[in-house]
C-alpha positions as CSV (number, residue, x, y, z in Angstrom):
1,X,0.0,0.0,0.0
2,X,1.5,3.4,-1.0
3,X,1.2,6.0,1.7
4,X,1.3,9.7,1.0
5,X,2.7,11.8,3.9
6,X,0.2,14.3,5.1
7,X,2.9,16.8,6.1
8,X,2.0,19.1,3.2
9,X,-1.4,20.0,4.7
10,X,-1.0,23.3,6.5
11,X,-3.1,24.3,9.5
12,X,-4.8,20.9,10.1
13,X,-2.5,19.7,12.8
14,X,-2.9,23.1,14.6
15,X,-6.6,23.0,14.2
16,X,-6.7,19.5,15.8
17,X,-4.8,20.9,18.8
18,X,-7.2,23.8,19.3
19,X,-10.2,21.4,19.0
20,X,-8.7,19.1,21.7
21,X,-8.2,22.0,24.0
22,X,-11.7,23.3,23.7
23,X,-13.1,19.7,24.2
24,X,-11.0,19.6,27.4
25,X,-12.6,22.8,28.7
26,X,-16.0,21.5,27.7
27,X,-15.7,18.5,30.0
28,X,-13.9,20.5,32.7
29,X,-16.9,22.8,33.1
30,X,-18.9,19.9,34.4
31,X,-16.5,18.5,36.9
32,X,-13.7,21.0,37.7
33,X,-15.5,24.3,37.7
34,X,-19.3,23.6,37.6
35,X,-20.0,26.7,39.7
36,X,-18.8,28.9,36.8
37,X,-20.8,26.9,34.2
38,X,-23.9,29.0,34.2
39,X,-22.2,32.4,34.7
40,X,-19.9,31.6,31.7
41,X,-23.0,30.4,29.7
42,X,-24.8,33.7,30.5
43,X,-21.9,35.5,28.8
44,X,-21.2,33.2,25.9
45,X,-22.4,29.7,24.8
46,X,-19.0,28.9,23.3
47,X,-18.1,26.3,26.0
48,X,-21.6,24.8,26.0
49,X,-21.3,24.3,22.2
50,X,-17.7,23.1,22.3
51,X,-18.7,19.4,22.0
52,X,-19.0,20.3,18.3
53,X,-15.2,20.4,18.0
54,X,-15.4,16.6,18.0
55,X,-17.1,17.0,14.6
56,X,-14.1,18.8,13.4
57,X,-12.1,15.7,14.3
58,X,-14.3,13.6,12.1
59,X,-14.2,16.0,9.2
60,X,-10.4,16.4,9.5
61,X,-9.9,12.7,9.8
62,X,-11.8,12.0,6.6
63,X,-9.8,14.6,4.7
64,X,-6.4,13.2,6.0
65,X,-7.3,9.6,5.5
66,X,-8.0,10.2,1.8
67,X,-4.9,12.3,1.5
68,X,-2.7,9.6,3.0
69,X,-4.3,6.4,1.7
70,X,-5.9,7.3,-1.6
71,X,-3.1,5.7,-3.6
72,X,-3.4,2.4,-1.6
73,X,-7.1,2.0,-2.5
74,X,-7.3,3.8,-5.9
75,X,-7.1,0.4,-7.7
76,X,-9.6,-1.4,-5.5
77,X,-9.8,-3.1,-2.1
78,X,-7.9,-6.3,-1.4
79,X,-7.6,-8.2,1.9
80,X,-3.9,-7.3,2.0
81,X,-4.3,-3.5,1.6
82,X,-7.4,-3.5,3.9
83,X,-5.5,-5.4,6.6
84,X,-2.5,-3.2,6.3
85,X,-4.7,-0.1,6.6
86,X,-6.4,-1.5,9.8
87,X,-3.0,-2.4,11.3
88,X,-1.6,1.0,10.8
89,X,-4.7,2.7,12.2
90,X,-4.6,0.2,15.2
91,X,-1.0,1.3,15.9
92,X,-2.1,4.9,15.9
93,X,-5.3,4.7,18.0
94,X,-5.3,1.7,20.3
95,X,-2.1,1.7,22.4
96,X,-2.7,5.1,24.1
97,X,-6.4,4.4,24.4
98,X,-5.6,1.1,26.1
99,X,-3.1,2.8,28.5
100,X,-5.6,5.4,29.6
101,X,-8.2,2.7,30.0
102,X,-5.8,0.7,32.2
103,X,-5.2,3.8,34.2
104,X,-8.9,4.1,35.0
105,X,-9.2,0.4,35.7
106,X,-6.3,0.7,38.1
107,X,-7.9,3.7,39.9
108,X,-11.2,1.9,40.1
109,X,-9.5,-1.2,41.6
110,X,-7.8,1.0,44.2
111,X,-11.2,2.5,45.1
112,X,-12.6,-1.0,45.5
113,X,-9.9,-2.0,47.9
114,X,-10.4,1.2,50.0
115,X,-14.2,1.4,49.7
116,X,-14.1,4.8,47.9
117,X,-17.3,5.7,46.1
118,X,-17.8,7.8,42.9
119,X,-17.6,11.6,43.2
120,X,-17.5,14.1,40.4
121,X,-18.4,17.4,42.1
122,X,-21.5,19.3,43.1
123,X,-23.1,19.3,39.6
124,X,-23.1,15.5,39.5
125,X,-24.3,15.5,43.1
126,X,-27.3,17.7,42.1
127,X,-28.1,15.1,39.4
128,X,-28.0,12.3,42.0
129,X,-24.9,10.8,40.4
130,X,-22.5,10.3,43.3
131,X,-21.9,7.6,45.9
132,X,-21.8,4.7,43.4
133,X,-19.6,1.7,44.4
134,X,-16.4,1.0,42.4
135,X,-17.1,-0.5,39.0
136,X,-20.8,0.5,39.4
137,X,-20.5,4.3,38.7
138,X,-22.1,6.2,35.9
139,X,-19.0,5.9,33.7
140,X,-16.6,3.3,35.2
141,X,-18.9,0.3,34.9
142,X,-17.8,-3.2,35.1
143,X,-20.3,-4.3,32.5
144,X,-18.7,-2.0,29.9
145,X,-15.2,-3.3,30.2
146,X,-15.4,-5.8,27.3
147,X,-17.0,-3.2,25.0
148,X,-14.2,-0.8,25.7
149,X,-11.5,-3.4,25.1
150,X,-13.0,-4.1,21.7
151,X,-13.5,-0.3,21.1
152,X,-17.2,-0.9,20.7
153,X,-18.3,1.3,23.6
154,X,-20.3,3.6,21.4
155,X,-22.6,0.6,20.6
156,X,-23.2,-0.6,24.2
157,X,-26.1,0.5,26.3
158,X,-26.2,3.2,29.0
159,X,-24.2,6.3,29.3
160,X,-20.6,7.0,28.2
161,X,-18.3,4.6,29.8
162,X,-14.8,4.7,31.2
163,X,-12.7,7.3,29.3
164,X,-15.7,9.5,28.4
165,X,-13.8,11.0,25.4
166,X,-13.2,7.7,23.8
167,X,-16.7,7.3,22.4
168,X,-15.5,9.1,19.3
169,X,-12.6,6.7,18.9
170,X,-15.1,3.9,18.9
171,X,-17.1,5.6,16.2
172,X,-13.9,6.3,14.2
173,X,-12.8,2.7,14.6
174,X,-16.1,1.5,13.1
175,X,-15.6,4.0,10.2
176,X,-12.2,2.6,9.6
177,X,-13.7,-0.8,9.0
178,X,-15.7,0.7,6.1
179,X,-13.1,3.2,5.0
180,X,-11.8,1.2,2.0
181,X,-15.4,1.0,0.6
182,X,-15.8,4.7,1.2
183,X,-12.5,5.4,-0.5
184,X,-13.4,3.3,-3.6
185,X,-16.9,4.9,-3.7
186,X,-15.4,8.4,-3.6
187,X,-12.9,7.6,-6.4
188,X,-15.9,7.0,-8.7
189,X,-17.7,9.9,-10.5
190,X,-21.0,9.2,-8.6
191,X,-19.2,9.3,-5.2
192,X,-17.4,12.6,-6.1
193,X,-20.7,14.2,-7.2
194,X,-22.4,16.8,-5.0
195,X,-24.9,14.2,-4.0
196,X,-22.5,13.0,-1.3
197,X,-22.2,16.2,0.7
198,X,-25.9,17.0,0.2
199,X,-27.0,13.7,1.7
200,X,-24.5,14.1,4.6
201,X,-25.8,17.6,5.4
202,X,-29.4,16.4,5.2
203,X,-28.7,13.8,7.7
204,X,-26.9,16.3,10.0
205,X,-29.9,18.7,9.6
206,X,-32.3,15.9,10.5
207,X,-30.3,15.0,13.7
208,X,-29.9,18.7,14.7
209,X,-33.6,19.4,14.2
210,X,-34.7,16.7,16.7
211,X,-33.5,18.5,19.8
212,X,-31.5,21.5,18.7
213,X,-28.4,19.4,19.4
214,X,-25.8,17.3,17.7
215,X,-24.5,15.7,20.9
216,X,-25.1,12.1,19.7
217,X,-22.5,9.7,21.1
218,X,-24.2,6.3,20.9
219,X,-25.6,3.7,18.5
220,X,-26.9,4.6,15.1
221,X,-27.1,8.4,15.5
222,X,-23.5,8.6,16.9
223,X,-22.3,6.5,14.0
224,X,-24.2,8.6,11.5
225,X,-22.8,11.8,13.0
226,X,-19.3,10.4,12.6
227,X,-19.8,9.1,9.1
228,X,-21.3,12.3,7.9
229,X,-18.3,14.4,9.1
230,X,-15.8,11.8,7.8
231,X,-17.4,11.6,4.4
232,X,-17.6,15.4,4.1
233,X,-13.9,15.7,4.8
234,X,-13.0,12.8,2.5
235,X,-15.2,14.2,-0.3
236,X,-13.5,17.6,0.0
237,X,-10.1,16.0,-0.3
238,X,-11.2,14.1,-3.4
239,X,-12.6,17.3,-5.0
240,X,-9.9,19.7,-3.7
241,X,-8.7,20.5,-7.2
242,X,-12.2,21.3,-8.5
243,X,-13.7,23.1,-5.5
244,X,-13.6,26.9,-5.3
245,X,-11.9,26.6,-1.9
246,X,-8.6,26.9,-3.6
247,X,-9.4,30.5,-4.4
248,X,-9.8,31.4,-0.7
249,X,-6.2,32.1,0.0
250,X,-4.7,34.4,2.6
251,X,-5.4,35.7,6.1
252,X,-8.5,37.6,5.2
253,X,-10.6,34.5,4.3
254,X,-9.3,32.5,7.2
255,X,-10.1,35.4,9.6
256,X,-13.6,35.7,8.3
257,X,-14.2,32.0,8.8
258,X,-12.7,32.0,12.3
259,X,-14.7,35.0,13.4
260,X,-17.9,33.6,12.0
261,X,-17.3,30.3,13.7
262,X,-16.6,31.8,17.1
263,X,-19.6,34.1,16.6
264,X,-21.9,31.1,15.7
265,X,-20.7,29.2,18.8
266,X,-21.3,32.2,21.0
267,X,-25.1,32.0,20.6
268,X,-27.5,29.4,22.1
269,X,-27.9,26.3,20.0
270,X,-30.7,26.2,17.5
271,X,-31.1,24.1,14.4
272,X,-30.1,27.0,12.2
273,X,-27.2,27.9,14.4
274,X,-26.0,24.3,14.6
275,X,-26.1,24.0,10.8
276,X,-24.1,27.2,10.4
277,X,-21.5,26.1,12.9
278,X,-21.2,22.7,11.3
279,X,-20.8,24.2,7.8
280,X,-18.1,26.6,9.2
281,X,-16.3,23.6,10.7
282,X,-16.3,21.9,7.3
283,X,-15.2,25.1,5.6
284,X,-12.3,25.8,8.0
285,X,-10.9,22.3,7.3
286,X,-11.4,22.6,3.5
287,X,-9.9,26.1,3.4
288,X,-7.1,25.4,5.9
289,X,-6.0,22.3,3.9
290,X,-5.4,24.2,0.7
291,X,-3.6,27.3,2.0
292,X,-0.4,27.7,0.0
293,X,1.2,30.7,1.6
294,X,2.1,29.8,5.2
295,X,3.8,33.2,5.9
296,X,0.7,35.4,6.2
297,X,0.2,37.0,9.6
298,X,-2.8,34.9,10.6
299,X,-1.1,31.7,9.4
300,X,1.9,32.5,11.6
301,X,-0.5,33.0,14.6
302,X,-2.4,29.8,14.0
303,X,0.3,27.6,12.5
304,X,3.6,27.9,14.4
305,X,5.9,25.7,16.5
306,X,3.7,26.0,19.6
307,X,0.4,25.3,17.8
308,X,2.0,22.5,15.8
309,X,3.2,20.9,19.0
310,X,-0.3,21.3,20.5
311,X,-1.6,19.4,17.5
312,X,1.0,16.7,17.9
313,X,0.0,16.0,21.4
314,X,-3.7,16.6,20.8
315,X,-4.5,12.8,20.8
316,X,-2.9,12.4,24.2
317,X,-4.6,15.6,25.5
318,X,-8.0,14.3,24.2
319,X,-7.6,11.0,26.1
320,X,-5.7,12.0,29.3
321,X,-7.8,15.1,30.2
322,X,-10.8,12.8,31.0
323,X,-8.7,10.6,33.1
324,X,-7.3,13.6,35.0
325,X,-10.8,14.9,35.6
326,X,-12.5,11.7,36.6
327,X,-9.7,10.2,38.7
328,X,-8.2,13.6,39.8
329,X,-11.3,15.0,41.4
330,X,-12.0,11.8,43.2
331,X,-8.4,11.7,44.5
332,X,-8.6,15.3,45.7
333,X,-11.9,14.6,47.3
334,X,-10.3,11.7,49.2
335,X,-7.2,13.5,50.3
336,X,-8.3,17.1,50.6
337,X,-12.1,17.1,50.9
338,X,-12.3,20.4,52.8
339,X,-10.1,22.3,50.3
340,X,-12.1,20.8,47.4
341,X,-15.4,21.9,49.0
342,X,-14.0,25.3,49.5
343,X,-13.0,25.5,45.8
344,X,-16.5,24.6,44.7
345,X,-17.8,27.5,46.8
346,X,-15.4,29.9,45.2
347,X,-16.8,32.6,43.0
348,X,-13.7,34.7,42.2
349,X,-13.0,35.0,38.5
350,X,-9.3,35.5,39.1
351,X,-9.1,32.3,41.2
352,X,-11.1,30.5,38.5
353,X,-8.5,31.6,35.9
354,X,-5.6,30.4,38.0
355,X,-7.2,27.0,38.6
356,X,-8.2,26.5,34.9
357,X,-4.7,27.5,33.7
358,X,-3.2,25.1,36.2
359,X,-5.5,22.3,35.0
360,X,-4.6,23.0,31.4
361,X,-0.9,23.1,32.3
362,X,-1.2,19.8,34.0
363,X,-3.0,18.2,31.1
364,X,-0.4,19.6,28.6
365,X,2.4,18.3,30.8
366,X,0.9,14.8,31.0
367,X,0.0,14.8,27.3
368,X,3.5,15.8,26.3
369,X,5.1,13.0,28.4
370,X,2.5,10.6,27.0
371,X,3.2,11.6,23.4
372,X,7.0,11.1,23.8
373,X,7.1,8.0,26.0
374,X,3.9,6.1,25.2
375,X,2.1,7.2,22.0
376,X,5.0,7.5,19.6
377,X,7.1,4.6,20.9
378,X,4.2,2.2,20.9
379,X,3.2,3.3,17.3
380,X,6.8,2.8,16.2
381,X,7.1,-0.7,17.7
382,X,3.9,-1.9,16.3
383,X,4.6,-0.5,12.8
384,X,8.1,-2.1,12.8
385,X,6.5,-5.4,13.5
386,X,3.9,-4.9,10.8
387,X,6.6,-4.1,8.2
388,X,8.7,-7.0,9.4
389,X,5.9,-9.4,9.0
390,X,5.0,-7.9,5.6
391,X,8.6,-8.4,4.4
392,X,8.7,-12.0,5.7
393,X,5.4,-12.8,3.9
394,X,6.7,-11.4,0.7
395,X,10.0,-13.3,0.9
396,X,8.1,-16.5,1.6
397,X,5.9,-15.9,-1.4
């Protein structure tokens, strides 16, 4: 299978980093600083709508997958190229997911031996969701272990389970199973027609119109949500030479899209606003991927060494922040219950800023270490074994 390196795509790595950071804050508002959730929402709905950054992951993933693997599937699907594709994606996705899953299993086992019950702050307490026994909590459930091991947690019953961010990995893993068929379809004239994005957007509209939300994380709707984003990104990559997006070069266009996106997410969700936000997410991926001049002032702000590194560690950030929130708050509640209670009574905005910055710094530190000592080494080891086995099978043939 021929693989095209995606390094020529400007902005996309940085965009992934920003998206992971906003998803981190979206979850933190529920557990770490719930007392500021409503005051912030009264000012702006940006954090309340930041679950939509996961859709950017799906869109971006579709674009990058076609960009990287289109040569491998351009002549059709065989078991060999499908297996190699799945092996490479496994090496990228599963090892770190498994480590974070083990970390939560370990913490839950510690709780079981010390009779520590579930705690996730006053917001969850107001929902009647504290005090559960270990392996019986709303997330860390024993009956969801097998589904998580198989990365099928998006298809099991109940709420999100274990690493609450990993539902999207489960959806993406299911999409990978069908990716060769998607790729072959998109390489045909019918698949590259405008019918593909039109159908995807109709499905997104149908889901958004049901409850003025796209926060579907389970079963058919979660899978459809992921597939629509993935196919839109893949379609844009296949059509990148024919689309007018190539003409949207320079900082001015990017600035308009960024400002409109922030503005759309500022307002309370409605069907129309959700569709506008979603279209802008699609647009920022499509326009960002075709930028040719990386030296414009806005490109330098968005795409530099710092933002590139944030994008590099974004997968670690996406997975570890949930572990830090879920296990961290329980640990602090165990060791420093009075201090934690005092924090939840805190109303100072300056104190909130310090705590949130400290939390982000901790997440970035853990994610950086994870990227260098877990994520990359594991991927390298697995891919070396894949290549060794491939070479041996070819020599044997």
